[in-house]
C-alpha positions in Angstrom: 0.2 0.1 0.1 1.6 3.6 -1.0 1.9 6.2 1.5 -1.3 8.6 1.2 -1.6 12.1 2.3 -3.9 13.3 3.8 -4.5 10.5 6.0 -8.5 10.9 6.1 -9.2 13.3 3.0 -12.4 15.0 2.4 -13.6 14.2 -1.2 -15.3 16.6 -3.2 -17.0 13.7 -4.9 -17.8 10.2 -5.5 -15.3 10.1 -8.5 -12.3 11.2 -6.4 -13.2 9.1 -3.7 -13.0 5.8 -6.1 -9.6 7.0 -7.8 -8.2 7.2 -3.9 -9.4 3.8 -3.4 -8.0 2.0 -6.8 -4.5 4.0 -6.3 -4.2 2.8 -2.8 -4.8 -0.7 -4.2 -3.0 -0.7 -7.2 0.5 1.2 -6.2 3.4 0.0 -4.0 4.7 0.9 -0.4 7.6 2.8 -2.1 4.9 5.3 -3.9 3.0 8.0 -2.8 -0.5 9.8 -3.4 -1.6 13.1 -2.7 -4.8 14.5 -2.7 -6.1 17.8 -3.2 -2.4 19.4 -3.4 -2.9 23.6 -4.1 0.0 25.5 -4.8 0.6 28.9 -4.7 2.9 31.4 -6.9 3.2 34.8 -7.8 0.5 34.6 -10.6 -2.2 32.1 -9.0 -3.4 29.6 -7.3 -3.3 25.8 -8.5 -5.2 22.7 -7.7 -3.8 19.1 -8.7 -6.6 16.7 -7.9 -3.6 13.9 -7.4 0.1 13.9 -7.4 1.4 10.6 -7.6 4.7 9.5 -7.3 5.9 6.4 -8.4 9.7 4.9 -7.5 11.4 3.9 -10.6 9.3 6.0 -12.8 8.5 9.8 -11.6 6.0 12.3 -10.4 2.5 12.6 -12.3 0.0 15.6 -11.8 -3.5 14.1 -12.4 -6.6 16.1 -13.3 -9.9 14.2 -12.7 -13.4 15.0 -14.3 -15.9 13.1 -13.4 -19.6 13.2 -15.4 -19.7 13.0 -19.0 -16.7 14.8 -20.7 -15.9 15.0 -24.5 -13.9 17.4 -26.8 -16.0 18.5 -29.8 -13.4 19.4 -31.8 -12.7 23.0 -30.3 -12.9 22.9 -26.7 -13.3 20.3 -23.9 -17.1 19.8 -22.7 -18.8 18.5 -19.3 -22.0 17.8 -18.3 -23.0 16.6 -14.7 -25.9 15.1 -13.3 -29.0 17.4 -13.7 -27.1 20.2 -15.5 -29.3 21.1 -18.4 -26.4 22.1 -20.8 -22.6 21.3 -20.7 -19.9 23.8 -19.8 -16.8 24.3 -21.0 -13.7 23.3 -19.0 -10.0 22.5 -19.9 -8.8 19.7 -18.0 -5.2 19.8 -19.9 -4.7 23.2 -19.1 -5.3 22.9 -15.5 -2.9 19.4 -15.0 -0.2 21.3 -17.2 -0.3 24.2 -15.0 -0.3 22.5 -11.6 2.0 20.2 -12.7 4.6 23.2 -13.6 3.9 25.0 -10.7 4.3 22.1 -8.0 7.4 21.1 -9.7 9.0 24.9 -9.2 7.9 24.2 -5.5 9.4 21.0 -5.1 12.6 21.9 -7.2 13.3 25.3 -5.1 12.8 23.7 -2.2 16.3 23.2 0.2 15.0 19.7 1.6 15.0 18.6 -2.3 18.5 17.4 -3.2 17.4 15.0 -6.4 17.7 18.2 -9.2 15.1 17.7 -11.9 13.5 14.2 -12.4 10.4 13.1 -14.7 7.4 15.0 -14.2 4.6 14.9 -16.3 0.7 15.4 -16.4 -2.6 13.3 -17.1 -6.4 13.6 -17.5 -8.6 11.2 -15.9 -12.3 10.7 -17.0 -14.0 7.9 -14.4 -17.4 8.0 -16.1 -16.8 8.6 -19.8 -15.1 6.9 -22.6 -12.5 7.9 -24.8 -12.0 6.5 -28.4 -8.8 4.6 -29.4 -8.0 6.9 -32.1 -8.5 10.1 -30.1 -5.7 12.7 -30.4 -5.1 16.5 -29.7 -1.6 18.2 -30.4 -1.8 18.9 -26.3 -3.2 16.2 -25.4 -2.4 12.4 -27.0 -4.5 9.1 -26.2 -2.0 8.0 -23.7 -2.1 11.1 -21.9 -6.1 10.0 -21.2 -7.4 7.6 -18.7 -11.6 6.6 -18.9 -13.8 4.6 -17.4 -12.9 1.4 -19.3 -9.1 1.6 -18.0 -9.8 2.3 -14.1 -8.4 -1.3 -13.3 -4.7 -0.5 -15.1 -4.5 2.9 -13.5 -0.7 1.9 -12.4 0.9 0.7 -15.6 -1.2 3.8 -17.7 0.4 6.6 -15.3 3.5 4.7 -14.8 4.4 4.8 -18.5 3.9 8.2 -19.0 6.8 9.6 -17.1 8.6 6.2 -18.1 8.4 6.4 -21.5 8.9 10.1 -21.7 11.8 11.0 -24.4 14.4 12.5 -22.3 17.6 12.3 -20.1 16.5 13.0 -17.2 16.4 10.5 -14.6 13.2 8.3 -12.8 12.6 9.2 -9.3 13.7 6.9 -7.0 12.0 5.4 -3.6 14.2 8.0 -1.6 12.9 10.8 -4.0 9.3 9.8 -3.5 10.2 9.8 0.2 11.7 13.5 -0.1 8.7 14.6 -2.0 6.5 13.7 0.8 9.0 15.7 3.4 9.1 18.8 1.0 5.0 18.4 0.6 5.0 18.7 4.3 6.3 22.3 4.4 9.2 23.8 6.1 10.4 26.8 8.1 8.3 26.0 11.1 9.0 27.8 14.4 11.7 25.9 16.6 9.0 25.2 19.4 7.2 23.5 16.9 9.9 20.6 16.4 8.5 19.3 19.8 5.0 19.9 19.4 4.9 18.1 16.3 6.6 15.3 17.8 4.5 15.2 20.9 1.4 15.4 18.2 3.2 12.1 16.3 3.2 10.7 19.7 -0.7 11.2 20.6 -1.1 9.9 17.3 1.0 6.6 17.8 -0.2 6.0 21.2 -3.9 6.0 19.9 -2.7 3.6 17.2 -1.3 1.2 19.8 -4.7 1.1 22.2 -6.1 0.6 18.9 -4.2 -2.3 18.4 -4.5 -3.9 21.8 -8.1 -5.4 20.4 -5.5 -8.3 19.7 -5.4 -9.0 23.4 -9.1 -9.5 23.5 -8.8 -11.8 20.6 -6.3 -13.8 22.6 -8.1 -13.6 25.9 -8.8 -17.3 26.0 -5.3 -18.4 24.4 -3.0 -19.4 27.4 0.3 -19.7 25.5 0.9 -17.2 22.4 3.8 -15.6 20.8 3.4 -11.9 19.1 6.1 -11.4 16.5 6.5 -7.7 14.8 8.9 -5.4 13.6 10.6 -2.3 15.1 8.0 0.3 16.0 5.0 -2.4 15.8 3.9 -1.7 19.3 5.1 -5.2 20.6 6.3 -3.6 24.0 3.1 -1.4 24.3 0.9 -5.0 24.1 3.4 -7.1 26.3 3.1 -4.5 29.1 -0.7 -3.9 28.5 -1.1 -7.9 28.8 0.7 -8.2 31.8 -1.7 -5.3 33.3 -4.6 -7.1 32.1 -3.7 -10.7 33.7 -2.9 -8.9 36.9 -6.2 -7.1 37.0 -7.9 -10.2 36.5 -6.4 -11.6 39.6 -3.4 -13.6 38.5 0.1 -13.5 39.6 2.0 -12.6 37.0 5.9 -11.8 36.0 7.0 -9.0 33.2 10.3 -9.8 32.1 12.9 -8.9 29.6 16.7 -9.1 29.3 18.3 -5.9 29.7 18.9 -3.2 32.0 17.6 -0.4 29.9 14.0 -2.2 29.1 13.7 -3.6 32.6 14.2 -0.1 33.8 11.4 1.7 31.8 8.9 -1.8 32.5 9.5 -0.6 36.0 8.8 3.1 35.7 5.9 2.4 33.6 4.1 -0.5 36.2 4.8 1.8 39.3 2.3 4.3 38.0 -0.4 1.3 37.9 -2.6 0.4 40.6 -1.8 -2.4 43.2 -4.3 -4.5 41.6 -3.1 -3.9 38.1 1.0 -4.3 38.9 2.7 -7.6 38.1 4.0 -9.7 40.8 7.3 -8.9 39.3 8.6 -6.6 36.8 12.5 -6.7 35.6 15.3 -8.8 34.3 15.0 -12.4 33.8 18.5 -13.0 35.6 17.6 -10.8 38.5 14.5 -12.8 39.0 16.9 -15.6 39.6 18.6 -13.9 42.1 15.6 -12.6 44.0 14.5 -16.7 44.4 18.3 -16.9 46.2 20.6 -17.5 43.1 24.3 -16.3 43.6 25.0 -12.9 41.8 28.0 -14.1 40.0 30.6 -12.2 38.1 30.2 -8.7 36.9 28.5 -9.4 33.5 30.3 -6.2 31.8 33.1 -8.0 32.2 33.3 -10.3 29.3 35.0 -13.5 29.8 34.5 -17.0 29.0 33.7 -17.5 33.0 31.1 -14.7 33.4 29.4 -15.8 30.0 29.2 -19.3 31.1 28.1 -18.2 34.4 25.2 -15.7 33.1 24.3 -18.1 30.1 24.0 -21.5 31.5 24.9 -22.0 35.0 22.5 -19.2 36.6 19.5 -20.7 34.7 20.4 -23.7 35.6 20.5 -22.4 39.4 17.0 -20.7 38.5 15.6 -23.9 37.4 16.4 -25.9 40.5 15.2 -23.0 42.5 12.1 -22.5 40.6 11.0 -26.4 41.2 11.4 -25.6 45.1 8.9 -22.3 45.1 6.0 -22.6 47.2 2.7 -22.5 45.2 1.9 -18.7 46.4 5.3 -17.4 45.1 4.7 -18.8 41.6 3.1 -17.7 38.5 -0.1 -18.0 36.9 1.5 -16.1 33.9 4.6 -15.1 32.4 5.1 -11.9 30.0 8.5 -12.2 28.0 9.3 -8.9 26.0 12.3 -8.8 23.3 11.9 -12.8 23.8 14.6 -13.2 20.8 17.0 -12.0 23.2 16.4 -15.5 25.1 18.9 -18.7 25.2 17.3 -21.9 25.2 18.7 -22.6 28.7 16.6 -19.8 30.1 13.2 -21.3 29.0 13.0 -24.3 31.7 13.2 -21.7 34.8 10.5 -19.9 33.5 8.0 -22.9 33.0 9.2 -24.4 36.2 8.3 -21.0 38.1 4.3 -21.3 36.8 1.9 -22.9 39.1 0.6 -24.9 36.0 3.7 -25.7 33.8 1.4 -27.8 31.4 -1.3 -24.8 31.0 -0.1 -21.9 32.8 0.1 -18.5 30.7 3.1 -17.8 28.5 3.1 -14.6 26.5 5.9 -13.9 24.1 6.7 -10.6 22.2 9.9 -11.0 19.8 11.5 -9.8 16.7 13.7 -12.1 15.1 15.6 -9.5 13.1 16.8 -7.7 16.7 18.3 -11.0 17.5 21.7 -9.1 18.1 23.1 -11.9 20.8 24.6 -14.7 19.8 21.8 -16.8 21.2 19.2 -18.8 19.3 16.7 -19.9 21.7 13.3 -20.1 21.9 10.2 -21.7 23.7 10.2 -25.6 23.9 6.4 -25.2 24.1 3.7 -24.9 21.5 2.8 -21.0 20.9 -0.1 -19.5 19.0 1.7 -17.4 16.3 0.6 -13.9 15.8 2.0 -11.3 13.6 2.1 -7.6 13.5 3.0 -6.0 10.1 2.1 -2.1 11.3 5.0 0.4 11.8 3.1 2.9 14.7 5.8 4.6 16.4 8.4 5.7 13.9 8.0 8.2 11.3 7.6 7.2 7.8 10.5 8.9 7.0 12.4 7.0 9.4 10.6 3.7 8.8 11.5 3.7 5.1 14.9 4.0 5.9 15.2 0.5 8.0 12.3 -1.1 6.5 14.5 -3.3 4.2 15.9 -4.9 7.2 12.6 -6.0 9.0 12.4 -9.5 7.3 8.8 -9.1 6.8 6.0 -6.8 5.1 5.5 -3.6 7.1 2.8 -1.1 6.7 4.0 2.3 7.7 1.0 4.2 9.8 3.3 6.6 11.3 3.1 10.4 11.0 5.5 12.5 9.0 8.7 13.8 10.0 12.1 15.1 8.5 14.1 13.2 6.2 16.6 11.3 7.7 20.1 12.4 7.5 23.1 10.9 6.7 26.9 12.2 7.5 29.9 10.5 5.9 32.6 9.7 8.0 35.0 7.2 8.7 34.2 4.8 11.7 37.1 6.5 14.0 35.7 9.5 13.6 31.8 8.7 13.7 31.9 9.6 17.9 33.4 12.7 17.1 31.0 13.7 14.1 28.1 12.1 16.2 28.9 14.7 19.3 29.0 17.4 16.3 25.5 16.8 15.7 23.9 17.7 18.9 24.4 21.1 19.6 22.7 22.0 16.1 19.8 19.8 17.5 19.3 22.1 20.6 19.1 25.1 18.7 16.4 23.6 16.3 14.2 23.6 19.6 14.9 19.8 20.7 15.3 19.6 24.6 18.0 17.1 25.8 15.8 14.7 27.3 14.4 14.6 23.4 17.9 13.2 22.0 20.1 10.2 22.5 23.5 9.6 20.8 24.0 5.5 20.4 27.0 3.3 19.0 27.2 0.7 17.3 30.8 0.0 18.4 32.7 1.2 21.3 31.0 2.8 23.9 30.7 6.6 24.1 33.1 8.1 27.1 30.3 9.8 28.3 28.6 6.3 28.8 31.5 4.9 30.1 31.7 7.4 32.6 28.1 7.4 33.6 28.0 3.4 34.1 30.7 3.8 36.2 28.3 4.9 38.8 26.4 1.3 38.5 23.3 0.3 36.6 20.9 2.2 38.4 22.5 5.6 38.1 23.5 4.9 34.6 19.6 4.1 33.5 18.5 7.1 36.1 20.1 9.2 33.2 17.7 8.1 30.6 14.8 9.9 32.4 16.9 13.2 33.4 15.5 16.0 31.5 18.8 17.6 31.5 20.8 15.7 29.8 21.2 13.9 26.4 21.3 9.9 26.8 24.5 8.1 25.9 24.2 4.5 25.2 24.7 1.5 22.8 22.3 -0.1 20.4 22.8 -3.6 22.4 21.4 -1.9 25.8 18.6 0.1 23.9 16.4 -2.5 22.3 12.9 -2.0 23.5 13.4 1.9 24.0 13.2 4.8 21.9 14.0 8.4 21.7 12.3 11.3 19.8 15.8 12.0 18.2 18.5 9.7 17.5 22.2 10.1 16.6 23.5 7.1 15.5 27.5 6.5 15.1 28.7 3.8 13.0 31.7 3.3 15.0 32.7 -0.3 14.0 35.9 -0.3 12.2 34.6 -3.6 10.0 31.4 -5.7 10.0 31.1 -8.7 12.2 28.6 -11.1 13.4 25.3 -9.4 13.9 26.1 -5.8 12.5 23.3 -6.0 10.2 20.9 -6.6 13.4 22.8 -3.7 15.4 22.3 -1.4 12.3 18.5 -2.4 12.6 18.3 -1.7 16.2 20.3 1.4 15.5 17.9 3.0 12.8 14.9 2.0 14.6 15.2 3.8 17.9 14.0 7.3 16.8 10.5 8.6 16.6 10.7 11.8 15.2 14.4 12.5 13.7 17.4 10.5 12.9 20.6 11.3 12.1 23.5 8.9 11.0 27.2 9.3 11.2 29.4 6.7 9.6 31.0 4.9 6.3 28.3 4.6 3.4 30.6 1.7 2.4 30.0 -0.2 5.8 26.2 0.5 5.5 26.4 -1.3 1.9 28.1 -4.0 3.0 25.9 -4.6 6.2 22.7 -3.2 5.2 22.6 -3.9 1.4 22.2 -1.4 -1.4 18.2 -1.0 -0.6 19.1 0.5 2.8 22.2 2.6 1.2 20.0 3.7 -1.4 17.1 4.9 1.2 19.6 6.4 3.4 20.5 8.9 0.4 24.1 7.3 -0.3 
């Protein structure tokens, strides 16, 4: 389905409503449809009934004329409904003038970086027929679509710019996305970047709540796995499921692997009433320590000994401890967020902690494309699978950038935002270049609390310094309204920020580099700046990701 602007158009007539529906069905995810685009220049006002951006072809302005339309050899005439006599119209001139006015506006916008691409215009007559041998000097037959051709809108529109005899380049997917950005306007007051982000956030929250109907559908299912790409609302659904289960009187555990996500889950659930709060909220390993397991070596010091303890020995201890838990310390249901982080050895203690190991509730939320750790675990029990195929949280511009990495079809339902910016630099310079982006963002009106600087390779020195104070103190800075947050993509999974500056500071590709890139690109809700080597992006993410980043 293409991107459609506006979200809820008010059509002037049924003809335009029908064309809108047909375009939505026939165009692809990389395409754009704009209804009722108005343009004003020094001469006059114009309006294009439809502007269609087709990736791999061009941009076409379409004038739609309903009712009975014909050309009498001198002029175009139109007769609609109960009109007594036809009236004179000029659909070709309308389409042509709107096309040129819009092209000039787009090309002079500083956000447009693609130069002159293929533009053209057409006339669409949804109620009339046009003879095959029809021709006018200013309007050949192939520039008119009549009612007999509506099922083939896409190929008919596409061929007009595609077969144009010109050296001008065709517009690509990034150009179509940039067209959408340009048509959204520019030069808004600085304070509006936050206002716009808040509006986007409210819209995303509303969509997430709308998606909660999925939880109604699985109410009678005790064991479910919900899969979805970044921004699909998995964490919202996981948290809401834990709340609903607790409110129904069940003893619930809401668990994950990472410190950062656990910090977020704990903060959110603390705001709930006692009857809604899960019995345990936090990290998987901390649950074992709560049962009495040994704390073990510092997990931040990665050695063979620490890996063996946290990956295998502690989960084995947890299984033994879970087997001996009193009934009132067990759980009726366990909800696992970011479950792709879990190893095979971690699931037995989870099942052992259930009051009913055979029928007890197990609700798993995962994204296989974000499997950034070298673990290939999966629950050892059958789960009913559900797939989320919508992106709700990221702006369309950001979601477009990481879409090829998701691994499944994804419909973009987020709001509009600024184009993703890529700042080319060597990996060794990525941290410094990323640092240089912070002050301009604050000058634009973003607040420190809106911004995170994330790395894919070594940690930023500021992150190292903050982590020296301990995990709780470090993750406390995530909520500090006076500080920009500094983190690593591995610890930021499941989290998000309105603005992310991503430093690709890996000296060379390694195992899970693709997954790290995916996580990093998908953490920003409203604005994303990427600093790194274009060749690294091509090698790790592929040509399609590089192209969408403007490389």
